[in-house]
N, C-alpha and C positions, 0 to 999 in steps of 0.2 A: 363157554366157559373162558375164566380170566384168571391167570395163576396172581395170587396175592404179589410176589415179588414185580410182577408188571404193575400193579395197583399203587406197590410201594415207590416204585420208579416214575410212574406218570403224576401221582397226586400228593407225593410227600410233601413239599414245599407248601401247595394250596391247603391242605389239611394240618400241616405241621406237624408232621407224625415223627415219634421218635420210637425204634425200635427197642423192647426192654427185656424180650426174651423168644426164645421158639425160633431162634433164627433157622434152624435146619428144616421148620417146617414151611420156608417162603415159596415152596413148590406146592402146595395146597392149591386146590383151584376151588374160585367161588362159581357157585352154580344158579345164583339168583340176583335179580336186581335190585329185591326187597332187603332192607336195613331189619334187624330184630333187636328188640331190648328185653333180656331174657329175666325179667323180674320173676315171672312164674316159676321159670324152672330152678331159680334160686331157692325157692321157697319148697320145692318138691314136686310140684303140678307139670309133668314133663310129657303128657298126652298132647299129640301134636305139634310137638316142639320143632322149629325150623331149622335144622342143624347147619342146613346148606348155606343159611346166608350168613351174612360180617353180623357179628354179635357187638352191640353197644353196650357199654359200661357206664352211666352219668351217675351224676350227684346220688341221686335215689338209691340204685343199686349199691353204690358203695357206700354210702351210709347205713343201708340194710347190713350188707356185710360186717361193717366195724362195729353193728348193736351186737351181733352174735358173739357168744363164747367161741373160743380157740376151735373146740372141735366141731360145732354146727358150722361154723366158718369154713373150715375144711372139709366138711361134708358137702355142703354148697358148691363148693367151687369144684371137687371132684366131680361131682354129678354134672356140673357144665363142663368139664373138660374131657369127660366120658365119651362126648358124642364128638364125632369128626365134624367140628365146626370151623370154615377156613380160616378165621384169624379174630381176635378180639381187640378192639380199640376203646382206651378207658379214654373220657371227653376231660373237658374244663381243668387239664392238668393235673388230674387227681393222682395222687400217688398211689399206685399198684398196692394190695396187700403183699406181704411177703409168701402166704400161701397161695395166691395167684400166681406168683413169678415161678415158686417151684413149680406148681402142677403144668403150665404153661410150659417149661423147660423140660420136664420130664416128657411130656405128650407130644412136644415139638410143633407147639400152637403159636404161630406168631401173635406177639403181644406188643401192642403199640399204644402209646400215651400221645394224645393230642391237647395241644394248646387252646381249641376252640371249644366253645361251649357245645353241647349236645344239637342244640336247634342249626347253629351254623353248619356243623360239620354232616348232619343229615342233609341239609339242603346240596351242599357241593359233591358229598357222596352221592346222592340219589341220581343229580344230574350225567356225573361221569359214568355210572352203572347205566343208567338209562340209555345214552348214546351206544355204548360198548353191546349191549343184548337187544339193542334196537335190529329189526329184522331188515335185511338186505337184499337187491336184486340189482343185476348189471343188464344193462341195455344198449343196443346198440343205435347210438344216435349222436346230438350235439345239443347242448344246454348252454344258451345266450340270456342273460338278463337285459332286456328290452324296455327300459322307463321303469325299472323297477319291477316288472312281471318276467317270472321265468317261463321262458318259452322252449321248449324240448321238440327239437326236429327230430323226426324219424323218417324213414323210406328205404328204397333199396340203396345198396352200395352204389355209390359213382352218382347218384341222383344231383348231387349238388348241397347236401347238407354245409359241409365246411365253406364252401364259396360263399353262401348266404349269412354265416357267421363272422366271416373276414369282412364281409362288406358292411355288416352290420356293427362291428367292432370298428372299421374305418369312420364310422357315421357316429361314434361316441357312445356305444354302448360295449358291454363288457361279457367275455368268455367265460364260462363256469368251465366246460368240458365239451373235448371232441372227441369221436370215435366211440370212446367208452364212457357211459354214465352210469355212477352207482348210486342207486336211490335208495335211502333210507327212511324208515317210516318215524318221525319224529313224536308223533302225536296221531290219533286217531283218524284225523282229516289231512295231516300234513305230510307230506312227501315232500324230502330235501335230497336235491343231486349234487354230487360232486365227482371229481373225476382221480381216475387212479393216480397215486403217488409219481409213479414213473412218467405218466403223460401229463401230468399238470403243468398247464399254460401252455401246452403244444398243440398245433393244429397242422394237419396234414393235406394238402391242395396236391390232387392227382397231376402229374406232369411237373411239378414244381420242387414237390418233398415236403419236409418239417419243417415248421418255423416255430420259434418261439414267439409268441404273443407280446408276453411282457417285456422281452427285451427290444422289440421292436416297435411296439406302439405305449409302454411305460406300463407304471404300476394299474394307473387307472381304468387300464382296458381289462382287466382280470378281476376276479373273484374267487373266492375258495369254494363256496357253497350256495346255491341259491334255492328256495321254494320253487317246486314245477308245479305251475298254476294253468298253462294251457299247453295241450299237445298239436302240434303241426304235423300232419301226416302229408310229406309231398309226394306226388304219384303223377307218372305220365301223363298226360293231356290224351283224353279217349274222346272221339266227337260221338260216341253211341252212349256215352254215361250220362247220367241224368243227375247233375249236381245240385246242390243245395243251393236256391238263389236267394231265398228270404232269410234262415238264418232261424228259422225257427225250430227247426228238427235239431235241437242239442243234442249231439254225441258225445260218447265217453270211452275211455279206456282204462282198466284198472291194473294198476300194479299195485302188490302187496296189500291188495283189498281195501285200496282208495281209488275212487273213480274222479278223474282228471278229464274236463272238459276238452273235447278234441275237434281240431277243425283240419277237414280232407282238402287239402290245396293242390287243385293240380297243377302243373306248370309247362311252359313250352319256351322255346328258343323267344327271347326280347319279352317276355314278362317279367317285371318290375316285383320280384318276389320281396326284396328287402322293405320297401315302400309298404308293402301289402303285411309283412310282417311287424312294422312299425304301429300300421293300423288296428292289426289283432291285439297287440300289448295295450292300446290306448282303451280299445272297445272292452277290454277285459277289465280294466279300472273304471267305465261307467257303467257296466254290471254290476260291479261291487257297490256301486254307490245307487243304484237301482234303476239304472237307464237302461233300456233295451230298446235298439232302434227298430229291429222288427217287428216287437209288440207295438210300439207306437205306430207304426205303419198301419198294422192291423184295427188299431183304434181309430186312426185316422178315418179308414175305408169305412167302419160302422159308422162313426159320425155324418159322413158324408152322404152314405146309403140313408140314414136315418132322416137326414135333412131333406133329402131328396123326395122320400115317400111323403115327407109333408108337405110339402110344394105341390106336389103332385096330386094329394089327395085334398089341398085346397082348391087346386085351379079345376078339381074334378066338377065342380058343382059351380064355379064361377061363370055364368052365362053373359055378362054385361058386355 
């Protein structure tokens, strides 16, 4: 849910909004990210009318209302305003009809006028509401932009996620979030991570304390958000564990219904995790472009075995 007042504060400049009536209703809440143009409702068909959405009145709706006589126009507007709509926006800088101003003021329905046309306003407003209503989840981890690939490091507390991130930043990569990563599903297959505002650009190194990465390394060392493309699960080395050797078994971990490729990376003192992290990022780029080293190795083995069988078959009957 988002209050109309919050929308007005956040988007008035972008949407070029001017409040014309219904100031008392700014505390109304918007319950859906979809928008509605109430053309059918104005004509009297109100079955399945989505009253919880922002109502847009463009050129077509205003022209239709203007074409009605005063009684029918007032009836159509009263019908629309009898529902608990969060707010009404008149686009294209159309002048609100007196009956609309009166009804919105009486029912405390915020009425805005925008200088944008309906298409532009719909684009900006839909993007804003999509971000606001997008599902989120917080995870314990560290997110770093490595060569343009979002690597999310997860693992037990104290295993070294922040130290790896600090080393990557020192090598020219960019910190997104440390300790707590807020994940947002921006699209059906897109997961974007950012840090809580309170911890933004901060990193904690055990034994040292909290450091401001932006102040230490400059603005080039941080970014506000990044798509999560690979999860690196850090674990303590276990000599009895059967770790992946080729990379044919591609693991995933699911957040907010999106399966993200995951790599289980065992660590021990002296192992250069930073270089491995860079290699993981570059390997992801290669896979995006269709190159998979593990599958290529298997293909090479298949070709070699086929050639070996052909040679053996040829020499089998060669008695010279």
